[in-house]
Backbone as a ProteinNet text record, in pm:
[ID]
protein_1_A
[PRIMARY]
MTSTRLTRLLSGPDGDSTPRLGYGADYNPEQWPREVWEEDVRLMREAGVTVVSVGIFSWARIQPAPDTWDFAWLDEVMDLLHQGGIGVDLATATASPPPWLTTAHPEILPVTATGETVWPGARQHWRPTSPVFRDHALCLVREMANRYAGHPALVAWHVSNELGCHNIYDYSDDAARAFRDWLRARYTTLDALNHAWGTAFWSQRYSDWEQILPPRLAGSH
[TERTIARY]
3963.9	4021.5	3963.8	4050.5	4002.7	3914.4	3938.2	3854.2	3710.5	3692.8	3558.3	3491.2	3567	3511.1	3472.5	3555.8	3526.1	3401.3	3387.9	3268.4	3143.5	3151.7	3037.2	3006	3110.4	3092.1	3023	3057.6	3005.6	2879.5	2831.4	2706.7	2588.6	2476.9	2358.9	2294.9	2191.2	2121.9	2049.6	2030.1	1954.8	2015.3	2147.9	2214	2211	2162.9	2160.5	2302.9	2326	2461.2	2497.8	2411	2441.4	2563	2667.9	2787.8	2757.8	2824.9	2813.3	2952.5	2956.9	3082.4	3103.5	3227.7	3259.2	3256.6	3218.4	3208.5	3280.2	3380	3453.4	3565.9	3661.2	3771.9	3881.2	3986.7	4089	4033	4072.5	4032.6	4158.7	4183.3	4305.2	4269.8	4223.8	4178.9	4289.7	4413.9	4525.3	4544.8	4482.6	4493.7	4383.7	4295.6	4180.7	4171.6	4104.7	4089.5	4013	4050.3	3982.1	3831.6	3791.6	3651.4	3558.3	3611.6	3524.1	3515.6	3587.7	3592.2	3455.4	3380	3247	3157.5	3167.1	3086.5	3129.8	3260.4	3309.5	3241.2	3240.2	3180.8	3031.1	2964	2820.4	2792	2870.1	2850.3	2883.3	2983.1	3014	2894.6	2835.7	2719.5	2604.7	2581	2473.8	2501.1	2628.8	2666	2672.4	2654.7	2657.8	2796.4	2893.7	3031.4	3039	3110.1	3125.8	3269.1	3366.4	3506.8	3590.6	3692.5	3784	3927.8	4019	4161.9	4211.8	4290.5	4338.6	4488.7	4559	4699	4800.5	4761.1	4851.7	4977.8	4960.6	5076	5093.1	5086.9	5085.9	5211	5315.4	5434.2	5485.9	5498.9	5553.5	5464.7	5336	5243.9	5248.8	5258.9	5262.3	5395.9	5505	5639	5710.2	5685.5	5742.4	5892	5949.8	6093.7	6133.5	6264.4	6305.6	6249.2	6244.1	6198	6067.6	5989.4	5865	5747.5	5643.7	5524.5	5401.9	5313.4	5189.8	5072.9	5006.9	4892.4	4759.2	4763.2	4639.4	4536.6	4580.7	4487.4	4431.5	4517.8	4473.1	4380.6	4408.1	4315.8	4175.8	4170	4040.7	3970.8	4046.1	3988.2	3932.9	4010.7	3964.4	3836.5	3831.3	3712.6	3591.1	3611	3500.1	3442.5	3529.8	3483.8	3409.6	3461.8	3393.9	3256.2	3248	3118.7	3019.7	3072.3	2987.6	2957.7	3007	2981	3062.2	3175.6	3260.8	3389.7	3420.7	3542.3	3664.3	3780.5	3905.6	4002.3	4047.4	4158.4	4281.7	4348.6	4453.4	4586.8	4643.4	4770.9	4887	4992.9	5115.5	5189.5	5147.2	5204.2	5347.9	5391.7	5530.5	5549.8	5445.6	5454.8	5552.4	5558.2	5646.2	5717.3	5848.7	5922.2	5924.6	5933.4	5930.7	6063.3	6061.8	6184.2	6298.8	6267.8	6377.4	6453.7	6384.2	6449.9	6533.6	6480.1	6556.5	6672.6	6659.9	6770.7	6883.6	6848.2	6949.1	7007.8	6928.7	6972.4	6938.2	7006.7	6979.1	7009	7079.8	7110.1	6987.1	6871.8	6749.6	6680.9	6727.9	6661.4	6698.4	6604.8	6634.2	6734.9	6797.3	6894.3	6852.8	6856.6	6816.2	6926.6	6895.5	6992.9	7110.9	7094.2	7203.5	7277.9	7243.1	7314.6	7260.9	7144.1	7087.2	7000.7	7012	6929.4	6787.7	6689.4	6549.7	6517	6509.3	6495.6	6351.7	6331.7	6195.8	6123.7	5994.3	5911.6	5784.2	5778.8	5658.3	5615.8	5634.7	5601.5	5682.5	5684.5	5759.9	5907.2	5964.5	6106.1	6190	6188.9	6269.4	6302.9	6415.3	6455.4	6423	6358	6317.7	6435	6553.2	6668.6	6747	6703.6	6777.6	6752.5	6856.9	6836	6799.1	6846.1	6812.3	6663	6612.1	6467.9	6387.3	6426.7	6350	6346.5	6458.6	6462.3	6363.9	6365.4	6275.6	6129.4	6104.9	5968.4	5915	6000.2	5957.7	5924.9	6002.7	5975	5837.2	5807.5	5676.8	5564.4	5581.9	5477.4	5449.5	5554.1	5534.2	5453.4	5487	5412.2	5265.1	5240.4	5102.9	5027.6	5092	5026.4	4997.4	5094.3	5074.7	4960.9	4944.9	4844.3	4704.1	4694.7	4562.6	4513.5	4593.4	4550.4	4417	4391.3	4267.3	4158.2	4179.4	4078.2	3955.5	3835.3	3714.8	3687.4	3747.2	3724.8	3806.9	3915.1	4008.6	3947.8	3944.2	3895.5	4000.9	4106.4	4210.5	4333.9	4447.3	4572.2	4606.2	4640.1	4677.4	4830	4894.6	5040.2	5103.9	5177.9	5240	5132.7	5163.8	5063.5	5120.1	5046.6	5085.5	5232.5	5266.6	5405.9	5458.9	5576.2	5637	5584.3	5505.9	5449.4	5556.2	5629.7	5731.3	5873.8	5888.7	6023.6	6042.1	5978.5	5988.1	6129.8	6205.4	6343.4	6439.2	6543.7	6646.3	6780.7	6879.5	7011.2	7119.2	7081.7	7173.1	7269.4	7364.9	7457.4	7383.7	7281.2	7200.5	7133.6	7080	7016.3	7118.1	7239.5	7344.3	7378.6	7389.6	7419.4	7306.3	7183.7	7069.7	7063.9	7096.7	7098	7201.1	7320.1	7424.2	7383.9	7319.8	7272.8	7173.1	7084	6985.2	7053.6	7155.3	7226.9	7301.5	7362.3	7431.2	7333.8	7214.3	7114.5	7066.4	7059.7	7007.2	7110.1	7234.8	7334.9	7439.6	7455	7548.2	7693.9	7736.3	7875.7	7884.4	7999.3	8022.2	8031.8	8085.3	8092.9	7952.7	7859.1	7721.8	7660.6	7685.7	7632.8	7694.1	7825.5	7891	7838.6	7814.5	7761.9	7620.3	7535.2	7396	7386.4	7474.1	7468.6	7547.4	7622.2	7700.7	7805.4	7874.8	7967.3	8097.4	8111.5	8229.3	8226.2	8107.3	8094	8139.5	8212.2	8251.2	8330.1	8403.2	8493.8	8421.5	8306.1	8224.3	8234.2	8325.9	8331.7	8366.7	8287.9	8307.2	8397.8	8487	8575.2	8548.7	8458.9	8423.7	8279.6	8204.6	8065	8051.4	8148.9	8142	8150.1	8191.9	8199.7	8062.2	7964.6	7832.6	7749.6	7692.6	7609.3	7467.5	7371.8	7239.1	7251.9	7152.8	7163.1	7155.5	7259.8	7268.3	7293.7	7278.3	7294	7433.8	7439.6	7567	7552.6	7663	7660.2	7642.9	7568.5	7550.9	7534.5	7597.7	7592	7585.1
10588.8	10454.3	10366.3	10291	10202.9	10092.7	10048.2	9943.2	9991.7	10118.3	10174.4	10181	10222.6	10229.3	10090.8	9991.8	9855.9	9802.5	9829	9785.3	9848.3	9978.6	10047.4	9991.2	9962.3	9910.7	9775	9691.5	9555.3	9541.6	9651	9642.9	9638.3	9593.4	9580.4	9714.8	9716.3	9840.8	9899.3	10030.3	10100.6	10080	10071.7	10061.6	9924.1	9824.1	9687.1	9644	9604.8	9569.8	9424.8	9351.6	9212.5	9206.3	9134.1	9130	9068.9	9120.6	9066.5	9037.6	8949.3	8924.7	9032.1	9079.6	9170.2	9093.8	9160.9	9097	9184.5	9127.5	9205.9	9126.5	9197.3	9133.1	9236.3	9194.6	9289.6	9379.3	9504.3	9598.9	9668.9	9660.8	9716.1	9822.1	9937.8	10039.5	10090.1	10082.9	10130.9	10046.6	9929.7	9842.5	9869	9965.5	9990.9	10139.8	10173.9	10315.2	10391.9	10516.6	10601	10606.6	10598.4	10615.2	10510	10397	10290.6	10288.9	10376.5	10368.6	10390.3	10490.3	10512	10390.2	10331.8	10212.3	10096.9	10086.2	9982.1	9993.9	10114.5	10136.1	10107	10149.1	10122.9	9972.8	9898.7	9753.7	9685.4	9737.5	9683.3	9699.9	9817.2	9842.5	9748.4	9728.4	9637.9	9494.9	9457.6	9321.8	9305.1	9414	9405.8	9409.9	9456.1	9465.3	9569	9533.6	9625.9	9671.8	9596.3	9632.5	9575.9	9650.5	9603.1	9631.8	9548.1	9572.5	9654	9755.7	9846.5	9869	9878.9	9920.4	9810.8	9686.4	9576.7	9577.6	9596.7	9595.2	9731.3	9836.7	9972.1	10053.7	9991.3	10068.1	10151.2	10090.9	10162.7	10278.9	10270.2	10378.3	10488.2	10449.9	10546.9	10620.6	10546.1	10605.2	10570.8	10645.8	10612.7	10637.2	10708.8	10735.3	10756.4	10747.9	10753.3	10870.8	10988.7	11106.6	11162.4	11077.6	11121.1	11040.8	11111.7	11046.4	11089.2	10994.3	11023.1	10959.7	11041.1	10993.3	11040.8	11121.6	11181.4	11075.7	10972.9	10868.4	10790.4	10763.2	10686.8	10770.9	10900.7	10989.5	10978.6	10981.6	10977	10843.5	10735.6	10603.1	10593.4	10638.6	10634.5	10715.8	10833.1	10918	10853.2	10795.6	10731.2	10614.6	10534.2	10419.5	10465.5	10568.1	10619.8	10674	10747.6	10800.7	10688.5	10573.8	10459.7	10372.3	10411.9	10334.6	10207.2	10204.1	10084.5	10114.2	10029.9	10047.2	9998.6	10047.7	10013	9946.1	9828.2	9759	9799.9	9905.9	9968.6	9897.9	9854.8	9783.6	9879.6	9827.9	9906.1	9919	9842.3	9846.4	9796.7	9726	9679.7	9539.5	9478.5	9339.1	9319	9416.6	9402.5	9534.3	9538.7	9663.2	9702.8	9832.3	9880.8	9856.7	9860.1	9835.8	9931	10057.7	10150	10106.5	10043.7	10000.7	9875.4	9777.5	9654.4	9677.6	9775.8	9807.8	9877.1	9970.3	10042.5	9957.7	9864	9783.2	9635.6	9568.9	9426.3	9341.8	9399.9	9325.1	9302.2	9358.5	9329.7	9202.8	9146.4	9030.8	8901.7	8807.8	8680	8597.2	8504.1	8412.8	8270.2	8182.1	8043.1	7964	7840.7	7753.7	7721.4	7735.3	7709.7	7836.5	7948.6	8072.6	8157.4	8122	8199.2	8313	8428.8	8542.7	8524	8552.5	8549.7	8688.4	8698	8827.6	8877.4	9009.6	9064.2	9025.8	9047.1	9011.1	8941.6	8904.2	8842.7	8927.1	8875.7	8951.7	8898.3	8972.9	8939.1	8914.2	8991.4	8975.8	9064.3	9028.6	9099	9001.6	9028.6	8942.5	9011.8	8943.6	9005.2	9056.6	8997.8	9035.7	9152.5	9207.2	9316.7	9448.9	9511	9641.8	9749.3	9735.2	9832.5	9825.5	9703.3	9689.6	9744.1	9711.8	9755.8	9908.2	9973.3	10119.8	10180.9	10129.7	10183.1	10149.9	10029.1	9989.8	10074.4	10100.5	10181.7	10323.8	10377.4	10511	10514.8	10413	10405.1	10393.3	10306	10283.6	10411.4	10485	10611	10710.9	10719.4	10809.9	10769.1	10639.3	10589.6	10618.4	10590	10608.7	10756	10841.8	10984.7	11041.1	10987.2	11042	10986.6	10858.3	10794.2	10747.1	10763.1	10713.1	10772.8	10897.4	10961.6	10961.5	10890.9	10892	10812.2	10864.7	10795.3	10661.9	10636.6	10507.7	10395.8	10431.2	10330.8	10253.6	10119.9	10036.1	9936.9	9915.4	9820.1	9844	9794.7	9799.5	9659	9649.6	9523	9521	9452.1	9456.5	9363.8	9422.9	9349.7	9265.7	9139.2	9050.8	8909.5	8815.1	8673.9	8655.7	8702.4	8695.9	8553	8537	8406.1	8323.1	8382.5	8305.7	8271.8	8373	8350.8	8367.3	8428.2	8452.4	8391.2	8277.4	8212.8	8164.6	8128.7	8084.1	8184.5	8216.8	8307	8264.3	8251.7	8202.7	8306.2	8431.6	8540.9	8566.5	8657	8695.3	8765.7	8844.1	8906.5	8800.1	8697.2	8588.2	8513.7	8496.5	8427.2	8503.4	8635.4	8715.3	8705.3	8712.5	8701.2	8562	8460.1	8322.5	8306.9	8364.7	8354.7	8429.4	8543.6	8616.4	8531.5	8464.3	8378.3	8261.7	8204.9	8092.2	8134.5	8252.6	8302	8314.4	8365.6	8380.2	8244.3	8147.1	8015.7	7931.7	7932	7840	7908.2	8036.7	8116.5	8092	7965.1	7933.2	7837.7	7841.7	7748.5	7605.4	7586.5	7450.4	7390.4	7469.9	7420.5	7390.8	7475.9	7452.1	7327	7313.2	7195.6	7066.5	7069.4	6950	6919	7022.6	7002	6956.7	7004.5	6972.6	6847.1	6792.3	6673.1	6698.4	6810.1	6849.2	6769.5	6675.5	6588.7	6500.4	6477.7	6397.8	6478.8	6413.3	6470.2	6601.3	6614.4	6729.1	6863.2	6869.9	6990.7	7083.3	7055.1	7134.9	7280.5	7372.6	7515.5	7576.2	7664.9	7735.6	7885.8	7931.1	8073.2	8085.1	8177.9	8194.4	8226.5	8298.8	8339.3	8220.4	8105.5	7986	7923.4	7962	7899.4	7967.8	7887.1	7936.8	7881	7944.8	7882.9	7750	7663.6	7531.2	7538.2	7595.8	7602.4	7462.9	7451.3	7321.3	7265.8	7141.8	7074.5	6928.3	6869	6727.8	6642.2	6533.3	6442.5	6300.9	6205	6064.7	5976.1
10242	10250.8	10140.4	10071.6	9965.9	10022.4	10146.3	10204.6	10220.1	10256.7	10268.8	10132.9	10031.3	9896.6	9847	9876.3	9831.4	9900.1	10029.5	10101.8	10042.2	10012.2	9952.7	9814.3	9737.4	9602.1	9603.8	9701.8	9705.3	9789.8	9844.6	9920.7	9825.2	9875.1	9791	9761	9680	9646.5	9766.9	9763.8	9868.6	10006.7	10010.3	10139.2	10200.9	10130.8	10182.3	10214.5	10339.8	10383.6	10355	10288.5	10256.1	10163.4	10201.7	10117.3	9980.4	9878.7	9744.1	9689.8	9593.6	9524.1	9419	9408	9299.3	9167.7	9062.4	8931.6	8829.7	8764.6	8666.5	8604.2	8546.6	8475.9	8452.7	8384.3	8342.5	8232.1	8234.3	8130.1	8081.1	7949.6	7890.9	7786.5	7828.9	7733	7642.4	7690	7607	7481.5	7477.1	7359.9	7256.9	7287	7200.7	7168.4	7056.9	7022.1	7129.9	7148.8	7247.3	7220.6	7095.8	7058.3	7118.7	7163.9	7215.1	7367.5	7435.6	7581.2	7646.1	7600.2	7658	7636.8	7518.1	7490.9	7580.7	7604.6	7695.7	7832	7885.3	8017.4	8014.6	7908.8	7897.1	7895.7	7818.7	7811	7943.8	8014	8146	8239.5	8237.9	8324.4	8289.1	8160.6	8118.3	8163.7	8170.6	8211	8362.4	8436.2	8581.7	8641.7	8565.1	8615.1	8726.8	8833.8	8946.9	8967.3	8917.3	8937.9	8824.2	8782	8677.9	8720	8673.6	8691.2	8572.6	8600.1	8495.8	8512.5	8399.5	8400.9	8424.4	8414.3	8449	8362.9	8231.8	8141.3	8073.3	8151.8	8095.8	8125.5	8176.3	8214.7	8097.4	7979.2	7864	7821.4	7847	7812.3	7918.2	8042.6	8151.9	8156.8	8134.3	8137.6	8006.8	7900.2	7769.6	7757.9	7852.5	7855.5	8001	8032.7	8173.5	8252.4	8193.7	8267	8211.3	8146.8	8084.2	8138.9	8180.1	8234.6	8155.5	8127.3	8055.2	8130.1	8211.9	8289	8231.8	8126.4	8075.9	8037.3	7966.7	7922.7	8041.1	8140.7	8257.2	8345.1	8354.9	8426.3	8366.3	8234.1	8166	8189.5	8184.9	8208.5	8350.8	8447.4	8586.6	8603.8	8542	8553.3	8487.2	8368.8	8298.2	8378.4	8435.2	8513.3	8638.6	8702.9	8822.5	8787.4	8678	8634.8	8603.5	8561	8531	8650.8	8768.6	8889.3	8899	8831.6	8830	8905.7	9003.2	9080.3	9004.6	9047	8979.5	9076.1	9037.2	9102.5	9022.3	9066.3	8985.6	9002.7	8892.2	8895	8916.2	8975	8989	8856.5	8756	8620.1	8613.7	8716.5	8721.1	8664.8	8611.1	8567.3	8452	8360.9	8244.4	8217.7	8237.2	8215.2	8068.1	8039.5	7901.1	7829.5	7695.9	7618.9	7652.8	7681.7	7711.7	7836.9	7931.8	8055	8032.3	7961.9	7938.3	7842.3	7753.2	7662.5	7737.8	7824.3	7901.7	8013.2	8064.5	8179.4	8158.2	8066.3	8045.3	8168.4	8265.5	8387.5	8474	8437.1	8513.6	8464.3	8352.2	8292.2	8365	8378	8443.8	8364.4	8433.3	8372.6	8406.9	8308.6	8330	8398.4	8435.4	8501.2	8410.9	8280.6	8186.1	8147.8	8211.7	8187.3	8073.7	8019.5	7909.7	7964	7901.3	7939.1	7886.2	7970.3	7927.6	7872.9	7741.4	7676.3	7678.6	7664.9	7660.8	7532.7	7534.2	7419.7	7463.5	7590.5	7646.5	7766.8	7886.1	8006.7	8123.3	8231.9	8353.3	8322.7	8233.8	8201.4	8294.1	8419.7	8519.4	8631.9	8696.6	8808.2	8940.8	9032.2	9158.8	9241.4	9222.7	9303.9	9246.2	9132.6	9069.6	9141.3	9198.5	9261.9	9160.4	9036.7	8932.5	8901	8884.2	8859.5	8975.6	9096.4	9212.5	9222.2	9191.1	9196	9095.8	8972.8	8870.4	8901.9	8950	8984.5	9099.9	9198.4	9312.1	9268.5	9176	9123.5	9057.4	8977.3	8911.5	9013.3	9110.7	9211.1	9290.1	9323.3	9396.2	9313.6	9184.7	9097.3	9090.2	9077.4	9070.1	9200.1	9312.6	9442	9468.5	9439.3	9463.3	9378.2	9259.1	9168.6	9194.2	9230	9231.4	9368.3	9472	9603.5	9646.6	9608.3	9649.3	9544.6	9434.4	9328.4	9372.9	9352.1	9400.8	9332.8	9216.7	9149.7	9212	9280.2	9332.1	9447.8	9435.3	9544.9	9592.3	9512.1	9551.1	9464.8	9513.5	9436.8	9389	9263.2	9199.1	9190.9	9284.2	9294.3	9191.7	9097.8	8987.7	8918	8884.6	8824.5	8817.7	8871.5	8863.7	8902.5	9020	9064.4	9058.1	8999.2	8986.5	8872.5	8784.4	8673	8568.9	8522.7	8420	8473	8587.4	8639.9	8777.9	8799.5	8930.6	8960	8854.7	8873.5	8811	8883.2	8831.6	8889.7	8804	8845.9	8816.8	8813.4	8781.8	8897.1	8873.4	8980.1	9094	9060.6	9166.4	9252.5	9186.8	9260.4	9346.2	9292.5	9367.9	9495.7	9485.7	9604.9	9707.3	9659.5	9750.5	9813.6	9735.5	9785.2	9896.5	9876	9979	10106.2	10090.6	10209.4	10287.7	10214.7	10280.2	10351.7	10288.3	10348.3	10474.3	10472.6	10592.3	10709	10679.2	10785.4	10835.3	10747.1	10784.7	10860.1	10812.2	10867.2	10955.1	10944.9	11024.9	10987.1	10984.5	10953.5	10834.8	10767.5	10657.2	10706.6	10826.6	10880.6	10893.6	10943.2	10957.9	10821.5	10723.8	10589.2	10528.3	10538.3	10481.6	10543.2	10673.2	10740.2	10691.9	10684.8	10643.8	10498.9	10415.4	10272.7	10235.1	10327.9	10295.9	10188.8	10200	10092.9	10091.6	10185.9	10180.1	10055.6	10001	9878.8	9757.4	9665.4	9536	9550.5	9660.7	9677.7	9667.6	9735.5	9724.7	9846.3	9937.1	10059.7	10028.5	10085.8	10061.9	10168.8	10124.8	10218.1	10219	10131.6	10125	10075	10132.3	10091.9	9943.5	9888.5	9747.9	9652.2	9701.7	9616.6	9591.5	9670.1	9661	9553.2	9466.1	9357	9368.6	9304.4	9295.3	9221.6	9229.9	9166.2	9014.1	8954	8808.6	8752.2	8621.5	8557	8581	8628.2	8653.1	8615	8572.2	8538.2	8662.4	8651.3	8764.8	8711.5	8779.1	8736.6	8860.9
[MASK]
+++++++++++++++++++++++++++++++++++++++++++++++++++++++++++++++++++++++++++++++++++++++++++++++++++++++++++++++++++++++++++++++++++++++++++++++++++++++++++++++++++++++++++++++++++++++++++++++++++++++++++++++++++++++++++++

């Protein structure tokens, strides 16, 4: 159990059960030459680091193509950290989809209130309501879990990263469908929604659920 490993990691020396705070940071070994990894771990130990987050933005490295997986580098990182007595808060790596996915499926990208696509090139360029994104993300998460759930370095799972940081708003068609589903559950009938929303003003009364959109940019005076 990762909870048992975390408790052991944060316990004091010589079995002291006094709780301690974990001390660490994000670690991105894929951004650095392989030759420095041992030194990284050595310096972490000297600094008193007990846990690091790994793999947050590594989807493209872990899955360089739709049916291709590369875990060799991550296996080595996990082993090195464990040998150094450093626990791993392992990310699901779903924070930023790889270029092959956004190129093949641009429909996973968020859309602004003015209808503009939020293109890749930064991070979190995915819409939470996209079934295509969820399918690919779930495939990645399953591969990660199956491979590392029993690794002795693992002490916690880092789910995505900073959820809602860059993609908190999405006005895509996927979002519109999800919004309508939520409204049906909340109001049950269109009559109840029209009454609650005051749609008698400005000829806004809805006669079909499909007419309802997320609050995209509209003129108002």
